[in-house]
All heavy atoms as an XYZ file, in Angstrom:
981
protein
N       0.837     -1.150     -0.031
C       0.008      0.015      0.024
C       0.892      1.241     -0.023
O       1.823      1.268      0.703
C      -0.860      0.053      1.227
C      -1.952     -0.979      1.212
S      -3.348      0.102      1.012
C      -4.563     -0.881      0.396
N       0.507      2.199     -0.776
C       1.256      3.455     -0.863
C       0.586      4.544     -0.026
O      -0.582      4.471      0.320
N       1.339      5.530      0.280
C       0.829      6.707      0.990
C       0.278      7.708      0.038
O       0.652      7.733     -1.154
C       1.971      7.344      1.827
S       2.633      6.241      3.069
N      -0.578      8.563      0.479
C      -1.111      9.574     -0.382
C      -0.035     10.488     -0.930
O      -0.053     10.888     -2.019
C      -2.143     10.438      0.402
C      -3.379      9.538      0.742
C      -2.570     11.682     -0.357
C      -4.411     10.240      1.608
N       1.015     10.741     -0.157
C       2.071     11.639     -0.563
C       3.254     10.938     -1.259
O       4.270     11.553     -1.458
N       3.105      9.684     -1.603
C       4.215      9.002     -2.231
C       4.509      9.611     -3.602
O       3.649     10.127     -4.256
C       3.957      7.506     -2.383
O       2.871      7.283     -3.237
N       5.786      9.537     -3.986
C       6.208     10.237     -5.235
C       5.983      9.349     -6.442
O       6.116      9.811     -7.607
C       7.678     10.615     -5.141
O       8.479      9.457     -5.002
N       5.741      8.034     -6.306
C       5.558      7.166     -7.435
C       4.065      6.787     -7.453
O       3.540      6.279     -6.497
C       6.341      5.923     -7.350
C       7.873      6.205     -7.491
N       8.441      6.512     -8.703
C       8.835      6.266     -6.554
C       9.687      6.720     -8.563
N      10.013      6.532     -7.214
N       3.421      6.959     -8.583
C       2.071      6.454     -8.783
C       2.091      5.097     -9.357
O       3.159      4.692     -9.905
C       1.251      7.429     -9.682
N       1.061      4.358     -9.340
C       1.016      3.046     -9.972
C       0.031      3.064    -11.084
O      -1.047      3.664    -11.006
C       0.633      1.982     -8.958
C       1.651      1.749     -7.911
C       1.345      0.517     -7.064
N       2.331      0.332     -6.017
C       3.418     -0.390     -6.159
N       3.667     -0.999     -7.278
N       4.240     -0.501     -5.140
N       0.367      2.396    -12.206
C      -0.542      2.323    -13.357
C      -1.509      1.122    -13.128
O      -1.427      0.493    -12.107
C       0.200      2.247    -14.672
C       1.008      0.979    -14.850
O       0.850      0.062    -14.063
N       1.786      0.927    -15.884
N      -2.305      0.862    -14.078
C      -3.336     -0.204    -13.965
C      -2.704     -1.575    -13.748
O      -3.272     -2.412    -13.064
C      -4.221     -0.234    -15.182
C      -5.028      1.014    -15.366
C      -5.741      1.075    -16.701
O      -5.601      0.171    -17.492
O      -6.382      2.151    -16.935
N      -1.530     -1.830    -14.260
C      -0.841     -3.117    -14.058
C      -0.074     -3.191    -12.751
O       0.545     -4.218    -12.479
N      -0.097     -2.133    -11.933
C       0.543     -2.176    -10.633
C       2.042     -1.786    -10.697
O       2.721     -1.862     -9.697
N       2.483     -1.324    -11.878
C       3.885     -0.995    -12.019
C       4.066      0.464    -11.656
O       3.182      1.317    -12.015
C       4.365     -1.198    -13.520
C       5.769     -0.758    -13.764
C       4.150     -2.646    -13.914
N       5.150      0.804    -10.959
C       5.360      2.185    -10.601
C       5.656      3.041    -11.819
O       6.409      2.617    -12.687
C       6.544      2.285     -9.617
C       6.264      1.816     -8.217
C       7.407      2.003     -7.301
C       7.130      1.578     -5.914
N       8.212      1.838     -5.023
N       5.098      4.204    -11.841
C       5.389      5.197    -12.876
C       6.294      6.260    -12.257
O       6.034      6.740    -11.174
C       4.121      5.874    -13.383
C       3.197      4.921    -14.139
C       2.036      5.686    -14.818
C       1.012      6.183    -13.803
N      -0.082      6.841    -14.447
N       7.374      6.550    -12.957
C       8.306      7.553    -12.471
C       7.820      8.962    -12.839
O       7.386      9.205    -13.958
C       9.686      7.341    -13.086
C      10.361      6.077    -12.598
C      11.787      5.991    -13.111
C      12.450      4.739    -12.620
N      13.809      4.646    -13.061
N       8.004      9.848    -11.884
C       7.683     11.293    -12.174
C       8.897     11.845    -12.983
O      10.066     11.601    -12.542
C       7.532     12.070    -10.883
C       6.195     11.783    -10.225
C       5.952     12.677     -9.057
C       5.469     14.017     -9.646
N       4.894     14.877     -8.638
N       8.622     12.538    -14.031
C       9.724     13.031    -14.831
C      10.304     14.306    -14.247
O       9.588     14.981    -13.456
C       9.329     13.231    -16.335
C       8.174     14.208    -16.460
C       8.970     11.878    -16.956
C       7.882     14.505    -17.863
N      11.510     14.625    -14.622
C      12.154     15.849    -14.159
C      12.936     16.476    -15.310
O      13.205     15.803    -16.299
C      13.054     15.610    -12.957
C      14.186     14.680    -13.255
C      15.163     14.610    -12.055
N      16.117     13.547    -12.237
C      17.172     13.559    -13.010
N      17.457     14.624    -13.735
N      17.997     12.539    -13.039
N      13.327     17.658    -15.093
C      14.143     18.392    -16.082
C      15.519     17.737    -16.181
O      16.096     17.435    -15.148
C      14.264     19.864    -15.667
C      14.686     20.820    -16.684
C      14.593     22.255    -16.156
C      14.784     23.256    -17.220
N      14.621     24.600    -16.684
N      16.081     17.537    -17.399
C      17.366     16.914    -17.483
C      18.479     17.877    -17.016
O      18.330     19.094    -16.951
C      17.552     16.623    -18.993
C      16.572     17.506    -19.637
C      15.467     17.792    -18.700
N      19.629     17.297    -16.685
C      20.779     18.112    -16.302
C      21.250     18.897    -17.463
O      21.070     18.518    -18.573
C      21.903     17.134    -15.807
C      21.555     16.436    -14.529
C      22.680     15.449    -14.148
C      22.287     14.707    -12.893
N      23.260     13.694    -12.560
N      21.846     20.051    -17.175
C      22.437     20.836    -18.292
C      23.499     20.052    -19.089
O      24.175     19.187    -18.523
C      23.038     22.019    -17.586
C      22.465     22.106    -16.246
C      22.112     20.680    -15.884
N      23.623     20.387    -20.351
C      24.604     19.782    -21.146
C      25.353     20.883    -21.894
O      24.881     21.993    -21.951
C      23.955     18.805    -22.195
C      23.071     19.487    -23.149
C      21.763     19.898    -22.968
C      23.404     19.994    -24.451
N      21.314     20.553    -24.032
C      22.247     20.657    -24.986
C      24.557     19.957    -25.227
C      22.273     21.225    -26.229
C      24.537     20.538    -26.446
C      23.377     21.172    -26.955
N      26.472     20.534    -22.381
C      27.316     21.591    -23.081
C      27.745     21.049    -24.394
O      28.235     19.892    -24.464
C      28.487     22.042    -22.260
N      27.556     21.750    -25.464
C      28.112     21.320    -26.721
C      29.612     21.574    -26.778
O      30.094     22.378    -25.953
C      27.444     22.200    -27.846
C      27.511     21.579    -29.189
N      28.671     21.808    -29.989
C      26.762     20.844    -29.920
C      28.480     21.194    -31.134
N      27.339     20.598    -31.091
N      30.295     20.815    -27.630
C      31.747     20.953    -27.612
C      32.168     22.292    -28.131
O      33.285     22.728    -27.786
C      32.352     19.895    -28.574
O      31.731     19.973    -29.855
C      32.138     18.495    -27.973
N      31.364     23.017    -28.883
C      31.672     24.339    -29.395
C      30.446     25.188    -29.153
O      29.336     24.704    -29.042
C      32.030     24.327    -30.909
C      33.179     23.514    -31.278
C      33.382     23.410    -32.771
O      32.654     24.129    -33.525
O      34.252     22.664    -33.212
N      30.638     26.530    -29.044
C      29.450     27.455    -28.899
C      28.586     27.266    -30.089
O      29.010     27.171    -31.243
C      30.082     28.849    -28.838
C      31.522     28.636    -28.389
C      31.910     27.290    -28.946
N      27.277     27.220    -29.815
C      26.263     27.102    -30.909
C      25.196     28.161    -30.708
O      24.944     28.593    -29.596
C      25.641     25.724    -31.017
C      24.942     25.340    -29.737
C      26.693     24.696    -31.385
C      24.111     24.048    -29.842
N      24.522     28.492    -31.792
C      23.426     29.496    -31.712
C      22.106     28.787    -31.486
O      22.017     27.515    -31.727
C      23.363     30.362    -33.010
O      22.994     29.430    -34.032
C      24.659     31.050    -33.288
N      21.102     29.505    -31.149
C      19.793     28.896    -30.957
C      19.287     28.254    -32.324
O      18.701     27.248    -32.325
C      18.789     30.011    -30.476
C      17.368     29.377    -30.389
C      16.486     29.838    -29.319
N      17.027     30.072    -27.983
C      17.001     29.139    -27.063
N      16.479     27.933    -27.255
N      17.434     29.406    -25.830
N      19.626     28.969    -33.420
C      19.191     28.419    -34.758
C      19.896     27.046    -35.014
O      19.267     26.111    -35.527
C      19.553     29.407    -35.854
N      21.155     26.922    -34.619
C      21.839     25.652    -34.802
C      21.266     24.576    -33.920
O      21.099     23.472    -34.349
C      23.366     25.800    -34.503
C      24.088     26.605    -35.548
C      25.485     26.934    -35.132
O      25.751     27.400    -33.986
N      26.482     26.727    -36.033
N      20.897     24.961    -32.665
C      20.279     24.041    -31.805
C      18.906     23.570    -32.347
O      18.564     22.347    -32.329
C      20.070     24.619    -30.393
C      19.352     23.753    -29.352
C      20.036     22.423    -29.113
C      19.129     24.555    -28.062
N      18.183     24.491    -32.845
C      16.858     24.152    -33.497
C      17.055     23.210    -34.629
O      16.290     22.229    -34.800
C      16.123     25.463    -33.925
O      15.930     26.293    -32.789
C      14.799     25.145    -34.640
N      18.060     23.423    -35.477
C      18.349     22.540    -36.579
C      18.706     21.172    -36.102
O      18.294     20.100    -36.701
C      19.465     23.104    -37.473
C      19.032     24.317    -38.290
O      17.832     24.468    -38.515
N      19.975     25.126    -38.757
N      19.508     21.047    -35.054
C      19.911     19.764    -34.466
C      18.674     18.987    -33.989
O      18.537     17.798    -34.222
C      20.898     19.960    -33.299
C      22.305     20.385    -33.690
S      23.334     20.894    -32.271
C      23.244     19.457    -31.241
N      17.785     19.759    -33.276
C      16.573     19.098    -32.816
C      15.681     18.657    -33.934
O      15.120     17.502    -33.910
C      15.796     20.118    -31.929
C      16.461     20.337    -30.579
C      15.773     21.417    -29.752
N      16.309     21.492    -28.449
C      15.948     22.388    -27.574
N      15.035     23.297    -27.884
N      16.491     22.384    -26.352
N      15.476     19.495    -34.948
C      14.632     19.107    -36.090
C      15.204     17.859    -36.786
O      14.428     16.990    -37.190
C      14.514     20.243    -37.074
C      13.629     21.366    -36.581
C      12.163     20.918    -36.324
O      11.631     20.099    -37.084
O      11.591     21.391    -35.327
N      16.502     17.840    -36.994
C      17.150     16.655    -37.609
C      16.883     15.413    -36.785
O      16.573     14.342    -37.366
C      18.658     16.938    -37.764
C      19.353     15.817    -38.495
C      20.858     16.080    -38.655
O      21.197     17.286    -38.835
O      21.632     15.129    -38.715
N      17.007     15.500    -35.476
C      16.756     14.312    -34.659
C      15.290     13.870    -34.798
O      15.032     12.680    -35.025
C      17.059     14.632    -33.175
C      16.658     13.445    -32.279
C      17.467     12.327    -32.189
C      15.470     13.485    -31.604
C      17.071     11.265    -31.397
C      15.045     12.422    -30.814
C      15.858     11.295    -30.738
N      14.397     14.803    -34.622
C      12.935     14.376    -34.682
C      12.549     13.884    -36.100
O      11.689     12.993    -36.168
C      12.027     15.522    -34.201
C      12.189     15.846    -32.743
C      12.591     17.015    -32.235
C      11.933     14.987    -31.649
N      12.629     16.899    -30.856
C      12.220     15.691    -30.495
C      11.516     13.666    -31.572
C      12.093     15.128    -29.199
C      11.426     13.082    -30.286
C      11.657     13.789    -29.113
N      13.175     14.487    -37.099
C      12.846     13.957    -38.480
C      13.313     12.551    -38.722
O      12.710     11.766    -39.446
C      13.504     14.911    -39.540
C      12.759     16.243    -39.642
O      11.641     16.369    -39.110
O      13.359     17.173    -40.266
N      14.450     12.182    -38.044
C      14.972     10.851    -38.259
C      14.644      9.877    -37.178
O      14.868      8.605    -37.351
C      16.537     10.900    -38.408
O      17.067     11.475    -37.205
C      16.947     11.752    -39.590
N      14.044     10.304    -36.117
C      13.780      9.432    -34.948
C      12.938      8.132    -35.291
O      13.278      7.080    -34.778
C      13.112     10.232    -33.819
O      11.898     10.758    -34.184
N      11.921      8.217    -36.148
C      11.194      6.955    -36.426
C      12.104      5.855    -37.073
O      11.742      4.684    -36.955
C      10.120      7.408    -37.399
C       9.912      8.829    -37.087
C      11.281      9.320    -36.765
N      13.178      6.269    -37.664
C      14.103      5.259    -38.267
C      14.934      4.528    -37.216
O      15.592      3.553    -37.577
C      15.032      5.931    -39.302
C      14.256      6.615    -40.396
N      13.555      5.938    -41.354
C      14.074      7.973    -40.644
C      12.946      6.771    -42.136
N      13.276      8.050    -41.772
N      14.898      4.957    -35.958
C      15.632      4.272    -34.917
C      14.854      3.136    -34.360
O      15.310      2.378    -33.528
C      15.945      5.250    -33.755
C      16.730      6.482    -34.112
C      16.385      7.695    -33.631
C      17.862      6.344    -34.909
C      17.131      8.836    -33.915
C      18.598      7.458    -35.217
C      18.266      8.687    -34.769
O      19.000      9.807    -35.052
N      13.627      2.952    -34.823
C      12.748      1.833    -34.372
C      11.633      2.427    -33.473
O      11.616      3.606    -33.202
N      10.778      1.507    -33.110
C       9.647      1.982    -32.275
C       8.457      2.496    -33.100
O       8.501      2.475    -34.315
N       7.469      2.978    -32.430
C       6.259      3.439    -33.087
C       6.274      4.964    -33.275
O       6.681      5.696    -32.385
C       5.065      3.104    -32.217
C       4.885      1.613    -31.924
C       3.733      1.360    -30.946
O       2.584      1.716    -31.292
N       4.011      0.818    -29.794
N       5.821      5.375    -34.418
C       5.766      6.790    -34.741
C       4.946      7.569    -33.692
O       5.301      8.675    -33.324
C       5.169      7.029    -36.145
C       5.105      8.473    -36.540
C       4.642      8.700    -37.975
N       5.613      8.226    -38.924
C       6.661      8.901    -39.360
N       6.906     10.111    -38.856
N       7.457      8.419    -40.218
N       3.839      6.979    -33.241
C       2.982      7.643    -32.258
C       3.733      7.927    -30.965
O       3.534      8.976    -30.302
C       1.686      6.811    -31.943
C       0.790      6.624    -33.151
C       1.302      5.485    -34.091
O       2.129      4.693    -33.731
O       0.829      5.470    -35.234
N       4.563      6.980    -30.577
C       5.368      7.176    -29.311
C       6.386      8.276    -29.503
O       6.632      9.157    -28.661
C       6.028      5.862    -28.887
C       5.005      4.779    -28.565
C       6.929      6.075    -27.665
C       4.036      5.118    -27.420
N       7.029      8.272    -30.690
C       8.011      9.356    -30.989
C       7.364     10.722    -30.986
O       7.880     11.682    -30.442
C       8.702      9.147    -32.345
C       9.757      8.109    -32.311
C       9.785      6.914    -32.962
C      11.023      8.157    -31.621
N      10.928      6.230    -32.669
C      11.733      6.959    -31.897
C      11.610      9.117    -30.830
C      12.963      6.695    -31.313
C      12.849      8.855    -30.243
C      13.539      7.679    -30.572
N       6.138     10.803    -31.524
C       5.369     12.054    -31.523
C       5.053     12.498    -30.133
O       5.106     13.642    -29.732
C       4.137     11.915    -32.399
C       4.470     11.795    -33.891
C       3.310     11.499    -34.776
O       2.183     11.255    -34.234
O       3.466     11.442    -36.010
N       4.632     11.519    -29.280
C       4.301     11.826    -27.893
C       5.550     12.289    -27.134
O       5.498     13.246    -26.391
C       3.763     10.591    -27.171
N       6.695     11.663    -27.376
C       7.946     12.074    -26.765
C       8.350     13.450    -27.195
O       8.849     14.248    -26.350
C       9.056     11.019    -27.036
C       8.912      9.693    -26.304
C       9.931      8.718    -26.768
C       9.007      9.907    -24.756
N       8.141     13.774    -28.444
C       8.483     15.160    -28.924
C       7.574     16.126    -28.207
O       8.102     17.183    -27.739
C       8.337     15.212    -30.409
C       8.708     16.598    -30.902
C       8.655     16.757    -32.420
N       9.188     18.102    -32.750
C       9.436     18.439    -33.998
N       9.280     17.605    -34.966
N       9.928     19.627    -34.231
N       6.293     15.823    -28.155
C       5.356     16.794    -27.504
C       5.730     16.955    -26.032
O       5.709     18.056    -25.464
C       3.940     16.262    -27.641
N       6.138     15.854    -25.381
C       6.563     15.939    -23.924
C       7.847     16.704    -23.791
O       7.952     17.536    -22.897
C       6.738     14.552    -23.381
N       8.784     16.558    -24.723
C      10.065     17.242    -24.694
C       9.860     18.755    -24.831
O      10.634     19.585    -24.289
C      10.992     16.703    -25.758
N       8.853     19.169    -25.548
C       8.610     20.586    -25.825
C       7.632     21.182    -24.870
O       7.276     22.379    -24.971
C       8.134     20.732    -27.285
C       9.232     20.322    -28.293
C       8.788     20.262    -29.762
O       7.580     20.437    -30.003
O       9.615     20.093    -30.582
N       7.117     20.421    -23.869
C       6.050     20.888    -22.952
C       6.688     21.215    -21.596
O       7.799     20.762    -21.298
C       4.969     19.880    -22.822
N       5.941     21.871    -20.722
C       6.389     22.006    -19.317
C       6.275     20.637    -18.645
O       5.644     19.720    -19.133
C       5.561     23.106    -18.650
C       4.126     22.747    -18.479
O       3.766     21.762    -17.752
O       3.261     23.434    -19.138
N       6.842     20.548    -17.442
C       6.904     19.224    -16.805
C       5.513     18.552    -16.488
O       5.385     17.397    -16.683
C       7.739     19.322    -15.507
C       9.242     19.426    -15.671
C       9.912     19.540    -14.277
C       9.831     18.232    -16.401
N       4.605     19.387    -16.061
C       3.302     18.821    -15.698
C       2.621     18.266    -16.945
O       2.092     17.119    -16.953
C       2.429     19.881    -15.051
C       1.138     19.354    -14.487
C       0.399     20.420    -13.716
C      -0.946     19.867    -13.210
N      -1.658     20.812    -12.436
N       2.622     19.035    -18.024
C       1.964     18.534    -19.272
C       2.839     17.353    -19.858
O       2.189     16.383    -20.351
C       1.879     19.652    -20.278
C       1.300     19.334    -21.643
C      -0.130     18.721    -21.495
C       1.248     20.511    -22.527
N       4.126     17.393    -19.748
C       4.925     16.346    -20.218
C       4.635     14.989    -19.502
O       4.523     13.963    -20.126
C       6.422     16.655    -20.101
N       4.386     15.096    -18.217
C       4.044     13.907    -17.418
C       2.670     13.327    -17.917
O       2.547     12.130    -18.107
C       3.932     14.285    -15.929
C       3.605     13.053    -15.029
C       4.859     12.172    -14.874
O       5.945     12.706    -14.453
N       4.791     10.914    -15.176
N       1.740     14.212    -18.174
C       0.452     13.783    -18.686
C       0.552     13.110    -20.003
O      -0.020     12.063    -20.265
C      -0.543     14.949    -18.724
O      -0.644     15.563    -17.438
C      -1.905     14.552    -19.276
N       1.401     13.648    -20.867
C       1.598     13.124    -22.259
C       2.196     11.763    -22.176
O       1.675     10.811    -22.818
C       2.437     14.073    -23.105
C       1.672     15.391    -23.340
C       2.923     13.412    -24.382
C       2.550     16.508    -24.006
N       3.262     11.568    -21.410
C       3.904     10.258    -21.387
C       3.022      9.220    -20.730
O       3.012      8.021    -21.119
C       5.334     10.273    -20.731
C       6.290     11.122    -21.536
C       5.313     10.700    -19.328
N       2.301      9.615    -19.680
C       1.365      8.672    -18.987
C       0.216      8.274    -19.988
O      -0.104      7.039    -20.124
C       0.740      9.294    -17.776
C       1.761      9.462    -16.651
O       2.879      8.885    -16.711
O       1.464     10.210    -15.704
N      -0.340      9.208    -20.724
C      -1.403      8.933    -21.668
C      -0.971      8.010    -22.807
O      -1.704      7.243    -23.315
C      -1.981     10.252    -22.186
O      -2.516     10.998    -21.176
N       0.314      8.192    -23.219
C       0.813      7.439    -24.394
C       1.272      6.070    -23.987
O       1.659      5.243    -24.824
C       1.931      8.206    -25.063
N       1.289      5.782    -22.731
C       1.767      4.490    -22.257
C       3.281      4.335    -22.271
O       3.789      3.264    -22.368
N       3.962      5.457    -22.199
C       5.446      5.423    -22.215
C       5.976      4.991    -20.855
O       5.507      5.494    -19.841
C       6.036      6.847    -22.614
C       7.539      6.859    -22.506
C       5.572      7.217    -24.022
N       6.891      4.099    -20.852
C       7.513      3.642    -19.625
C       8.822      4.369    -19.494
O       9.751      4.243    -20.348
C       7.747      2.120    -19.679
C       6.440      1.428    -19.830
C       8.524      1.626    -18.425
C       6.553     -0.069    -20.333
N       8.918      5.268    -18.500
C      10.059      6.094    -18.306
C      11.108      5.367    -17.451
O      10.854      5.034    -16.324
C       9.633      7.424    -17.611
C      10.871      8.331    -17.359
C       8.595      8.185    -18.465
N      12.293      5.141    -18.022
C      13.350      4.493    -17.286
C      14.207      5.514    -16.579
O      14.491      5.462    -15.372
C      14.264      3.644    -18.127
C      15.344      2.917    -17.325
C      16.038      1.827    -18.106
O      15.467      1.211    -18.986
N      17.325      1.608    -17.711
N      14.629      6.558    -17.349
C      15.341      7.694    -16.766
C      14.366      8.825    -16.584
O      13.725      9.255    -17.544
C      16.500      8.093    -17.653
C      17.568      7.017    -17.790
O      17.605      6.041    -17.054
N      18.482      7.227    -18.760
N      14.300      9.362    -15.393
C      13.348     10.389    -15.067
C      13.470     11.670    -15.963
O      12.559     12.429    -16.094
C      13.419     10.818    -13.632
C      12.997      9.648    -12.745
C      13.136      9.982    -11.270
N      12.291     11.145    -10.952
C      12.493     11.940     -9.896
N      13.507     11.747     -9.137
N      11.685     12.980     -9.731
N      14.641     11.847    -16.608
C      14.775     12.994    -17.479
C      14.374     12.751    -18.924
O      14.620     13.556    -19.817
C      16.255     13.556    -17.415
C      17.236     12.497    -17.899
O      16.832     11.402    -18.352
O      18.419     12.804    -17.878
N      13.774     11.575    -19.164
C      13.254     11.172    -20.500
C      14.331     10.805    -21.478
O      14.045     10.542    -22.670
C      12.311     12.192    -21.162
C      11.008     12.488    -20.477
C      10.264     13.556    -21.254
C      10.173     11.236    -20.367
N      15.571     10.632    -21.065
C      16.637     10.249    -21.954
C      16.538      8.808    -22.392
O      17.076      8.417    -23.413
C      18.082     10.535    -21.416
O      18.166      9.924    -20.142
C      18.286     12.067    -21.300
N      15.846      7.985    -21.598
C      15.628      6.581    -21.996
C      14.211      6.149    -21.551
O      13.858      6.263    -20.363
C      16.675      5.675    -21.264
C      16.598      4.146    -21.586
C      16.695      3.916    -23.113
C      17.622      3.378    -20.823
N      13.468      5.725    -22.567
C      12.055      5.343    -22.353
C      11.839      4.040    -23.156
O      12.562      3.668    -24.009
C      11.081      6.421    -22.781
S      11.331      7.972    -21.977
N      10.738      3.383    -22.828
C      10.256      2.177    -23.538
C       8.765      2.342    -23.795
O       8.100      3.061    -23.143
C      10.479      0.968    -22.616
C      11.882      0.806    -22.192
C      12.517      1.420    -21.115
C      12.886      0.023    -22.812
N      13.829      1.028    -21.034
C      14.096      0.169    -22.045
C      12.945     -0.834    -23.912
C      15.279     -0.455    -22.361
C      14.091     -1.513    -24.233
C      15.278     -1.277    -23.489
N       8.316      1.569    -24.852
C       6.879      1.553    -25.006
C       6.393      0.170    -24.425
O       7.175     -0.613    -23.983
C       6.454      1.755    -26.476
C       6.902      0.679    -27.397
O       7.211     -0.504    -26.966
O       6.952      0.960    -28.640
N       5.093     -0.037    -24.494
C       4.509     -1.216    -23.894
C       4.871     -2.506    -24.654
O       4.718     -3.567    -24.110
C       2.965     -1.038    -23.848
C       2.522      0.066    -22.961
C       1.084      0.472    -23.065
O       0.511      0.225    -24.110
O       0.541      1.028    -22.065
N       5.355     -2.356    -25.886
C       5.786     -3.528    -26.660
C       7.285     -3.834    -26.435
O       7.810     -4.735    -27.026
C       5.552     -3.254    -28.166
C       4.111     -3.121    -28.449
C       3.924     -2.924    -29.950
N       2.560     -2.802    -30.334
C       2.118     -2.594    -31.533
N       2.946     -2.441    -32.492
N       0.845     -2.465    -31.779
N       7.971     -3.008    -25.678
C       9.381     -3.253    -25.386
C      10.337     -2.480    -26.286
O      11.594     -2.737    -26.202
N       9.871     -1.593    -27.135
C      10.819     -0.827    -27.996
C      11.424      0.256    -27.165
O      10.851      0.870    -26.302
C       9.996     -0.208    -29.151
N      12.718      0.465    -27.438
C      13.562      1.422    -26.693
C      13.556      2.789    -27.422
O      13.677      2.852    -28.646
C      14.943      0.839    -26.622
C      15.932      1.696    -25.895
C      17.314      0.954    -25.946
N      18.330      1.803    -25.376
C      19.137      1.382    -24.413
N      19.040      0.208    -23.930
N      20.060      2.233    -23.958
N      13.464      3.832    -26.658
C      13.536      5.194    -27.161
C      14.554      6.015    -26.394
O      14.421      6.239    -25.217
C      12.143      5.898    -27.012
C      11.040      5.160    -27.743
C      10.389      4.076    -27.147
C      10.645      5.547    -29.008
C       9.394      3.391    -27.809
C       9.652      4.897    -29.680
C       9.039      3.803    -29.080
O       8.020      3.099    -29.718
N      15.593      6.372    -27.064
C      16.704      7.205    -26.463
C      16.624      8.616    -26.970
O      16.593      8.843    -28.184
C      18.055      6.614    -26.768
C      18.344      5.356    -26.015
C      19.788      4.896    -26.220
O      20.670      5.567    -25.684
O      19.988      3.829    -26.853
N      16.556      9.566    -26.075
C      16.505     11.007    -26.478
C      17.776     11.708    -26.008
O      18.173     11.557    -24.835
C      15.314     11.669    -25.790
C      13.919     11.078    -26.070
C      12.883     11.936    -25.337
C      13.655     11.068    -27.534
N      18.420     12.381    -26.942
C      19.615     13.142    -26.522
C      19.173     14.357    -25.632
O      18.082     14.860    -25.804
C      20.244     13.585    -27.859
C      19.144     13.488    -28.839
C      18.169     12.469    -28.372
N      20.063     14.783    -24.782
C      19.711     15.893    -23.852
C      19.399     17.171    -24.650
O      18.610     17.980    -24.217
C      20.864     16.108    -22.894
C      20.840     15.087    -21.756
C      21.581     15.564    -20.578
N      21.396     14.603    -19.477
C      22.368     13.762    -19.075
N      23.562     13.845    -19.584
N      22.132     12.964    -18.092
N      20.032     17.322    -25.818
C      19.806     18.602    -26.507
C      18.370     18.795    -27.036
O      17.972     19.891    -27.329
C      20.792     18.764    -27.680
C      20.761     17.848    -28.824
C      19.818     18.012    -29.877
C      21.614     16.729    -28.877
C      19.727     17.115    -30.895
C      21.576     15.868    -29.976
C      20.637     16.038    -30.980
O      20.584     15.187    -32.022
N      17.572     17.684    -27.127
C      16.183     17.853    -27.518
C      15.335     18.131    -26.262
O      14.165     18.504    -26.436
C      15.582     16.645    -28.297
C      16.369     16.419    -29.582
C      15.484     15.437    -27.481
N      15.873     17.948    -25.115
C      15.144     18.098    -23.825
C      15.416     19.440    -23.128
O      14.614     19.887    -22.372
C      15.416     16.902    -22.911
C      15.073     15.563    -23.505
C      15.658     14.443    -22.650
C      13.541     15.401    -23.539
N      16.584     19.971    -23.371
C      16.985     21.208    -22.675
C      17.984     21.968    -23.486
O      18.818     21.365    -24.108
C      17.588     20.845    -21.280
C      17.925     22.035    -20.442
C      18.317     21.564    -19.009
N      18.518     22.764    -18.220
C      18.717     22.738    -16.937
N      18.779     21.549    -16.342
N      18.998     23.827    -16.328
N      17.878     23.264    -23.429
C      18.855     24.091    -24.163
C      20.212     24.101    -23.469
O      20.275     23.926    -22.225
C      18.368     25.534    -24.251
N      21.257     24.246    -24.195
C      22.600     24.271    -23.666
C      22.890     25.662    -23.039
O      22.509     26.657    -23.511
C      23.629     24.062    -24.792
O      24.956     24.248    -24.303
N      23.519     25.661    -21.830
C      23.873     26.922    -21.219
C      24.984     27.676    -22.056
O      25.254     28.799    -21.789
C      24.362     26.564    -19.842
C      24.741     25.096    -19.912
C      23.913     24.515    -21.032
N      25.510     26.988    -23.055
C      26.559     27.591    -23.839
C      26.066     28.199    -25.147
O      26.808     28.479    -26.041
C      27.692     26.594    -24.162
O      27.114     25.496    -24.903
C      28.389     26.117    -22.912
N      24.733     28.382    -25.249
C      24.164     29.041    -26.452
C      24.706     30.466    -26.517
O      24.832     31.175    -25.582
C      22.647     29.079    -26.388
C      21.888     27.785    -26.646
C      20.414     28.068    -26.544
C      22.252     27.229    -27.979
N      24.991     30.879    -27.738
C      25.527     32.211    -27.955
C      24.678     32.919    -29.062
O      23.980     32.263    -29.801
C      26.997     32.193    -28.456
C      27.886     31.658    -27.366
C      27.135     31.470    -29.724
N      24.740     34.222    -29.064
C      23.999     34.981    -30.052
C      24.743     34.806    -31.433
O      25.861     34.418    -31.425
C      23.930     36.385    -29.685
O      25.199     37.028    -29.732
N      24.069     35.081    -32.450
C      24.697     35.033    -33.810
C      25.894     35.940    -33.855
O      26.940     35.573    -34.401
C      23.673     35.388    -34.845
C      24.158     35.271    -36.295
C      24.681     33.887    -36.594
C      23.096     35.632    -37.307
N      25.789     37.155    -33.230
C      26.863     38.076    -33.235
C      28.091     37.467    -32.520
O      29.222     37.539    -32.997
C      26.454     39.415    -32.574
C      27.558     40.421    -32.470
C      28.017     41.085    -33.606
C      28.172     40.663    -31.244
C      29.028     41.971    -33.519
C      29.179     41.586    -31.168
C      29.635     42.259    -32.286
N      27.894     36.886    -31.303
C      28.969     36.234    -30.603
C      29.518     35.097    -31.408
O      30.779     34.890    -31.399
C      28.470     35.726    -29.259
C      28.127     36.828    -28.253
C      27.382     36.248    -27.071
O      26.503     35.396    -27.211
N      27.786     36.729    -25.889
N      28.737     34.382    -32.062
C      29.187     33.247    -32.846
C      30.091     33.687    -33.993
O      31.145     33.059    -34.282
C      27.954     32.443    -33.438
C      28.364     31.258    -34.254
C      28.772     30.087    -33.668
C      28.309     31.305    -35.632
C      29.153     29.021    -34.411
C      28.691     30.246    -36.412
C      29.115     29.032    -35.782
N      29.693     34.767    -34.683
C      30.493     35.268    -35.776
C      31.891     35.753    -35.319
O      32.891     35.592    -35.994
C      29.754     36.376    -36.500
C      28.522     35.940    -37.280
C      27.790     37.145    -37.851
C      28.884     34.936    -38.370
N      31.940     36.301    -34.085
C      33.186     36.712    -33.556
C      34.028     35.486    -33.162
O      35.250     35.499    -33.370
C      32.971     37.609    -32.220
C      32.348     38.925    -32.684
C      34.260     37.803    -31.507
C      31.910     39.751    -31.528
N      33.391     34.399    -32.692
C      34.107     33.189    -32.222
C      34.764     32.498    -33.426
O      35.861     32.082    -33.303
C      33.091     32.264    -31.554
C      33.710     30.955    -31.107
C      34.518     30.858    -30.018
C      33.499     29.806    -31.881
C      35.067     29.653    -29.621
C      34.047     28.613    -31.508
C      34.863     28.565    -30.352
O      35.413     27.331    -29.972
N      34.042     32.444    -34.576
C      34.609     31.722    -35.716
C      35.481     32.542    -36.534
O      36.274     33.184    -36.661
C      33.546     31.108    -36.642
C      32.841     30.018    -35.939
C      32.611     32.155    -37.129
């Protein structure tokens, strides 16, 4: 039996569901602009269905990655996503397909620079 204030909820099968959290900051090897980060994210999401798994789950993960934490939790719960890492970097679907998300699709890098700064850097 769980307490009312417990941090893990149980789904219909009795399996604990993890509450998701914001991923740790990451840093790119070189300074990048917001436009470059957007391009990296778009490239990942455009190619993600080719990594395996179901397109619907990839779409749910993208929506969760782009939402605030409360809405993201609702999205992954509704889609039946099994969260292994609370920051969404590793998830599974109910059929056992693995979904790995790079941190750059989940959180912006603290090393983002403006286009002007980038032009000075290169």
